[in-house]
C-alpha positions in Angstrom: -3.2 17.1 10.8 -1.7 14.4 13.0 1.0 12.2 11.3 2.0 8.8 12.5 5.1 6.7 12.1 6.6 4.0 14.3 10.4 3.7 14.0 10.4 0.0 14.2 9.5 0.0 10.5 13.3 0.2 10.2 13.4 -3.5 11.1 12.5 -4.4 7.5 15.3 -3.2 5.3 15.9 -5.5 2.3 19.1 -4.8 0.5 18.1 -6.1 -2.8 15.3 -7.4 -5.0 15.1 -9.0 -8.3 14.7 -6.7 -11.3 14.6 -8.0 -14.8 16.3 -11.1 -13.5 19.2 -9.3 -11.9 19.8 -8.7 -8.2 19.4 -4.8 -7.8 19.4 -2.4 -4.8 16.0 -2.2 -3.2 14.4 1.3 -3.4 12.2 0.2 -0.5 14.2 1.0 2.6 14.4 3.1 5.7 15.7 6.1 3.7 12.3 6.4 2.4 10.9 7.3 5.8 13.7 9.9 6.2 12.7 11.6 2.9 9.0 11.4 3.5 9.5 12.9 7.1 11.4 15.8 5.5 8.5 16.4 3.1 6.2 16.5 6.0 8.4 19.0 7.7 8.2 21.2 4.7 4.7 22.1 5.6 5.3 22.1 9.3 4.0 18.6 10.0 5.7 16.3 12.6 5.5 12.7 13.3 3.8 11.0 16.3 4.9 7.6 17.4 2.0 5.1 17.9 1.8 3.7 21.5 2.5 0.1 20.3 4.1 -1.4 17.2 2.1 -4.6 17.8 -0.9 -5.6 20.0 -3.8 -8.1 20.2 -6.2 -5.6 18.7 -3.9 -5.1 15.7 -3.6 -8.8 15.3 -7.4 -9.3 15.2 -7.8 -6.4 12.8 -5.2 -8.0 10.5 -7.1 -11.3 10.6 -10.0 -9.6 9.0 -7.9 -8.8 5.8 -5.4 -11.5 5.8 -5.8 -15.2 6.3 -4.6 -16.8 9.6 -2.0 -19.0 7.8 -0.5 -16.1 5.9 0.1 -14.2 9.1 1.5 -17.4 10.8 3.8 -17.7 7.7 5.1 -14.2 8.1 5.6 -14.7 11.8 7.4 -18.1 11.7 9.0 -18.6 8.2 12.4 -17.0 8.9 13.2 -19.4 11.8 12.1 -22.4 9.7 13.9 -21.2 6.6 17.2 -21.0 8.5 16.8 -24.7 9.5 17.1 -25.7 5.9 20.5 -26.7 4.6 22.5 -24.0 2.8 19.6 -21.5 3.2 20.1 -18.0 2.1 20.1 -15.1 4.6 16.8 -13.9 3.4 13.7 -15.9 2.7 13.0 -15.8 -1.1 11.0 -18.2 -3.2 12.4 -20.2 -6.0 9.0 -21.9 -7.1 5.4 -20.4 -7.4 2.1 -22.2 -8.0 1.7 -20.6 -11.5 -1.8 -21.1 -12.7 -3.1 -21.7 -9.3 -2.1 -24.4 -6.9 -4.5 -27.0 -5.4 -2.5 -28.0 -2.4 -1.2 -25.9 0.4 2.3 -27.1 1.2 3.9 -27.8 4.7 7.5 -27.3 3.5 9.0 -23.8 3.9 10.1 -23.7 0.3 6.6 -24.4 -0.9 5.1 -21.9 1.6 7.5 -19.2 0.5 6.5 -19.8 -3.2 2.8 -19.8 -2.1 2.7 -16.5 -0.1 5.6 -14.5 -1.7 4.1 -13.6 -5.1 7.3 -12.0 -6.5 10.9 -11.5 -5.8 10.6 -8.0 -4.3 9.7 -9.2 -0.7 12.8 -10.9 0.8 12.2 -11.5 4.5 14.8 -11.1 7.2 14.6 -12.2 10.9 12.9 -8.9 11.7 10.9 -8.1 8.6 7.6 -9.0 10.2 8.4 -6.8 13.1 8.8 -3.9 10.6 5.7 -4.7 8.8 3.7 -4.8 11.9 5.1 -1.4 12.8 4.0 0.0 9.4 0.4 -1.5 10.0 0.4 0.0 13.5 1.0 3.4 11.9 -1.9 3.0 9.6 -4.0 1.8 12.5 -3.1 4.7 14.7 -4.0 7.2 11.9 -7.4 5.5 11.4 -8.1 5.5 15.1 -7.4 9.3 15.2 -10.2 9.7 12.5 -12.4 7.1 14.2 -12.1 9.3 17.3 -13.3 12.6 15.5 -10.2 14.1 13.8 -11.1 15.1 10.2 -7.9 13.8 8.7 -4.7 11.8 9.8 -1.7 10.6 7.8 0.3 7.4 8.3 3.9 7.1 7.0 4.0 3.4 6.2 7.0 1.5 4.9 6.9 -1.2 3.8 3.9 -0.1 1.8 0.9 -2.4 1.6 -1.5 -2.1 -1.4 0.0 -5.1 -3.3 -0.4 -7.4 -0.3 -3.6 -9.6 -0.6 -5.4 -11.9 1.7 -2.5 -14.3 1.7 0.1 -12.9 -0.7 3.0 -10.5 -0.4 4.2 -8.6 -3.5 5.7 -5.4 -4.8 7.5 -4.6 -1.5 4.3 -5.2 0.4 3.7 -7.5 3.3 0.6 -6.3 5.2 -2.1 -4.2 3.6 -2.0 -0.9 5.4 -4.7 0.8 3.4 -7.1 -2.1 3.8 -6.3 -2.1 7.6 -7.2 1.6 7.8 -10.5 0.9 6.0 -11.2 -1.9 8.3 -10.7 0.3 11.4 -12.9 3.0 9.9 -15.6 0.5 9.3 -15.9 0.1 13.1 -17.7 3.5 13.0 -18.6 4.1 9.3 -21.1 2.2 7.3 -19.4 2.8 4.0 -15.7 3.4 3.3 -13.9 4.2 0.0 -10.3 3.5 -0.8 -8.9 5.7 -3.6 -5.5 4.5 -4.8 -3.5 7.2 -6.8 -0.2 5.1 -6.8 1.6 4.4 -10.1 0.8 0.7 -9.7 -2.5 -0.9 -9.4 -3.4 -1.8 -5.7 -4.1 -5.5 -6.6 -3.9 -6.7 -2.9 -6.5 -4.1 -1.9 -8.8 -5.0 -4.7 -8.5 -8.7 -3.8 -9.4 -8.1 -0.2 -12.6 -6.3 -0.9 -13.5 -7.6 -4.3 -16.8 -9.3 -3.2 -17.9 -6.6 -0.7 -20.1 -3.6 -1.1 -19.2 -1.9 2.2 -15.8 -0.9 1.0 -15.4 0.7 -2.4 -12.1 0.5 -4.0 -10.8 2.6 -6.9 -7.4 2.9 -8.5 -5.8 4.8 -11.3 -2.5 3.4 -12.5 -0.5 2.4 -15.4 -2.2 -0.1 -17.7 -1.2 -3.6 -16.3 -0.8 -4.8 -19.9 2.6 -3.1 -19.9 3.3 -2.6 -16.2 3.4 -4.2 -12.7 1.4 -5.9 -11.3 0.6 -7.1 -14.9 -2.2 -9.6 -13.9 -4.7 -7.4 -12.2 -6.0 -3.7 -12.7 -8.0 -4.0 -15.9 -11.1 -1.7 -16.5 -13.3 -4.9 -16.7 -12.5 -5.8 -13.0 -15.6 -4.4 -11.4 -16.1 -6.6 -8.3 -18.1 -9.8 -7.7 -21.1 -11.0 -5.7 -22.1 -8.3 -3.3 -19.1 -6.2 -4.6 -20.2 -5.9 -8.2 -19.8 -2.2 -9.1 -17.8 -1.4 -6.0 -14.4 -1.7 -7.7 -13.2 0.7 -10.3 -10.0 0.7 -12.3 -8.8 3.5 -14.5 -5.6 2.2 -16.4 -3.5 4.8 -18.0 -1.2 4.4 -21.0 2.4 4.0 -20.0 4.3 7.3 -20.0 1.1 9.4 -19.5 1.7 13.0 -18.2 0.3 14.9 -15.4 -2.6 16.2 -17.3 -3.8 12.8 -18.2 -3.2 11.7 -14.5 -5.3 14.5 -13.1 -8.1 14.0 -15.6 -8.3 10.4 -14.6 -8.3 11.3 -11.0 -11.2 13.7 -11.5 -13.1 10.8 -13.1 -12.2 8.4 -10.3 -13.4 10.9 -7.7 -16.7 11.3 -9.5 -17.2 7.4 -9.3 -16.3 7.7 -5.5 -18.8 10.3 -5.0 -21.6 8.3 -6.6 -20.8 5.5 -4.0 -21.5 8.1 -1.3 -19.0 6.9 1.3 -18.9 8.0 5.0 -15.1 8.0 5.1 -12.2 7.8 2.8 -8.8 6.2 2.7 -6.3 7.6 0.4 -3.6 5.1 -0.8 -1.0 7.8 -1.6 1.7 6.8 -3.9 4.0 9.4 -5.1 5.8 7.1 -7.7 3.8 8.6 -10.5 6.6 11.2 -10.5 8.6 11.3 -13.7 11.9 10.7 -12.0 10.7 7.9 -9.6 13.1 4.9 -9.9 10.1 2.8 -10.9 8.8 5.6 -13.3 6.0 4.7 -15.7 4.3 8.0 -15.7 5.6 11.6 -16.3 3.9 13.5 -13.5 5.6 16.7 -12.3 5.8 17.7 -8.6 3.4 20.6 -9.2 0.6 18.1 -10.0 0.7 16.6 -6.6 -0.6 20.0 -5.3 -3.7 19.4 -7.4 -4.0 15.8 -6.3 -4.2 17.2 -2.7 -6.8 19.8 -3.5 -9.0 17.3 -5.3 -9.0 14.9 -2.5 -9.4 17.6 0.2 -12.4 18.9 -1.7 -14.3 15.6 -0.7 -14.7 17.0 2.8 -15.1 13.6 4.4 -13.2 11.9 7.3 -10.0 10.7 5.6 -7.0 8.7 6.4 -4.0 9.2 4.0 -1.8 6.1 4.0 1.7 6.2 2.3 2.1 3.7 -0.4 4.7 4.1 -3.1 7.2 6.8 -3.9 10.9 5.9 -3.8 14.2 7.7 -3.2 15.0 10.6 -5.5 15.9 14.3 -4.9 12.2 15.0 -5.6 10.5 12.6 -3.1 10.4 15.0 -0.2 9.1 17.8 -2.4 6.4 15.6 -3.8 4.9 14.9 -0.4 5.3 18.6 0.5 3.4 19.5 -2.6 0.6 17.1 -1.9 0.3 18.3 1.7 0.2 21.9 0.5 -2.6 21.2 -1.8 -4.4 19.1 0.7 -4.2 21.8 3.5 -4.7 24.9 1.3 
């Protein structure tokens, strides 16, 4: 299996995020790439650098999943932010259009509140460069499968599944899994995205919610008790042409590996009924019991079974890294998944 990672991802390296009202060290930083790379090495896999971290083709593909004004915001906000009096070093919102706004603002502070859904996505001068490199890694993996490879893996950080059409959140700026699905759609008529992250992939759901050509399925901690809180209920089934093409399986907070794997088997059954031509796996490893954002109690060994269950689909597949944050177990969790997947 070919694995892709562009080192320019390191350009996005937020020092802190807001947790329970307190500035806290951000778990989403370049060290994640080091630990995940070690996990790949545990099964003899090495990383390939995509030819480019940005390109006109990538920008056009991103415009299929994100609005032009959101992409312009990410590209230009830092320079405009720094022109404000007494501006912080990082772009961070202090107001949001709670309940839904009716007017799109021109002012940088208003745009930051519109596009940055929470306080986990502070933007530096080079954050967009890092996010583009992450997206380019997902694009390269999808192109590898588009060109005939059975599987490919993208090491992506920042992750992407909380990023919606014009919203960043949960450490995510650009939706890498949605991008991979968009690339696959250039050849395959029906694509499924199966999200096994601890958190609901609300951005991915929003992007494809009214479409039937991309199925989205997610198992995650019940949003009644866990981030992202406002999306991820079992009653969210899609709309318009997408009715029935979105499946959510919320799990009780603190569920163990047996519950997690049982839910995955059910989610895979739903996926197979959709009969996709290709699959994107939004691979979160933060379901592990010791993850810094822990909400489940999954052991490392369970990720072997996750890999086996997904490999058994025997479909063209792009694996896109989503969550999974620095602990002594993160490398082993990816190694376990890959051992199961390649068994």
